[in-house]
C-alpha atoms as one frame of an Amber mdcrd trajectory, in Angstrom:
protein
 -81.881 132.544 101.923 -84.713 130.939 103.236 -84.336 127.670 101.395 -80.973
 127.403 102.643 -82.008 128.017 105.855 -84.792 125.280 105.524 -81.943 122.839
 104.304 -79.818 123.466 106.940 -82.909 122.980 109.974 -83.890 119.882 108.145
 -80.680 118.306 107.977 -80.823 116.670 111.307 -83.881 114.777 110.881 -82.856
 113.994 107.519 -79.648 112.241 109.378 -81.731 110.704 111.879 -82.166 106.634
 111.756 -82.091 104.094 114.666 -79.043 101.937 114.878 -78.776  98.223 115.425
 -75.878  96.653 115.938 -74.784  93.050 113.846 -71.377  91.295 115.072 -69.895
  88.575 113.121 -67.895  86.373 115.806 -66.643  82.579 114.689 -67.944  82.885
 111.313 -71.326  83.798 112.198 -73.716  86.806 111.948 -75.017  87.829 115.503
 -77.770  87.842 116.085 -78.891  85.448 112.950 -82.133  87.526 112.987 -82.743
  91.210 113.734 -86.375  92.803 114.127 -86.669  95.970 112.756 -89.449  98.797
 112.618 -91.084  98.655 108.644 -91.316 102.250 107.353 -88.074 103.559 109.164
 -84.799 104.106 108.139 -82.213 102.263 109.807 -78.308 102.677 110.356 -77.000
  98.738 110.690 -73.218  98.793 111.916 -71.966  95.801 111.207 -68.558  94.663
 113.241 -66.357  91.943 112.245 -64.977  90.553 115.239 -62.896  87.616 113.094
 -59.746  88.115 111.282 -60.650  87.449 107.820 -63.115  89.444 105.612 -66.978
  89.182 105.046 -68.701  90.383 102.561 -71.978  91.804 103.664 -74.597  90.940
 100.736 -78.093  91.095 100.116 -80.073  91.082  97.130 -83.087  91.569  99.016
 -81.520  95.379 100.357 -79.476  95.825  97.418 -76.803  95.859  99.224 -73.014
  94.662  99.232 -70.297  95.620 101.327 -66.384  94.531 102.513 -66.159  94.186
 106.367 -62.772  93.847 106.714 -60.884  91.597 109.406 -61.378  93.029 112.851
 -63.245  96.300 111.057 -66.524  98.138 110.961 -68.865  99.155 108.333 -71.960
 101.305 108.791 -74.814 100.487 106.066 -78.532 102.443 106.039 -81.294 100.274
 105.350 -85.025 101.235 104.322 -87.425 102.413 105.047 -89.097  98.934 104.476
 -92.222  97.387 103.712 -93.398  94.515 106.534 -90.934  91.451 105.768 -88.173
  89.562 105.719 -84.817  90.397 104.125 -82.441  87.891 103.501 -78.924  88.696
 103.780 -75.365  86.494 104.195 -71.149  86.594 103.522 -70.452  85.781  99.432
 -67.198  84.841 100.832 -68.873  81.478 102.885 -72.149  81.035 101.622 -73.426
  79.062 104.961 -73.398  82.382 106.990 -76.886  83.845 106.905 -78.835  85.942
 108.536 -82.389  87.698 108.107 -83.622  91.273 108.820 -87.617  91.083 109.816
 -89.154  94.211 109.344 -92.751  94.590 111.627 -94.951  97.382 111.861 -94.832
  99.533 114.916 -96.893  98.763 117.535 -99.593 101.348 118.247 -99.401 103.465
 121.386-102.258 104.035 122.874-103.103 107.025 125.262
C-alpha cells in the first residue's frame, strides 16, 4: 500500500514538462529555432495551420510523427544534453528547424 501511495504522489511530478509551441504555416516551421533548457523534459506542441500533412522527423531526437493538416500533436523531448538538435519535414526536406538546448541560467540569491 505504501508503494502505491508513493507512486500516486509522484505522478504529478513525473507528468510535468515545460511546454513549447511550434507552428507550421505557409510550409515553414515557426519559429525555426527553439531554445530550451538542457537537462529538462519538455512538451513540444506542434500545430499545423496548413491544409496538408507534415511529417515532423528528427534523427537527432529519435522522433517521427505525422501532423495532419489543420491538426496538432504533442511530442515529449528530453532531457537533452547541451547542443543543437535538427528536425525537418520528411515530406518536404526544405522545411527545417533546430532545437537548441542550453544550460539554464544560475539564479543567485
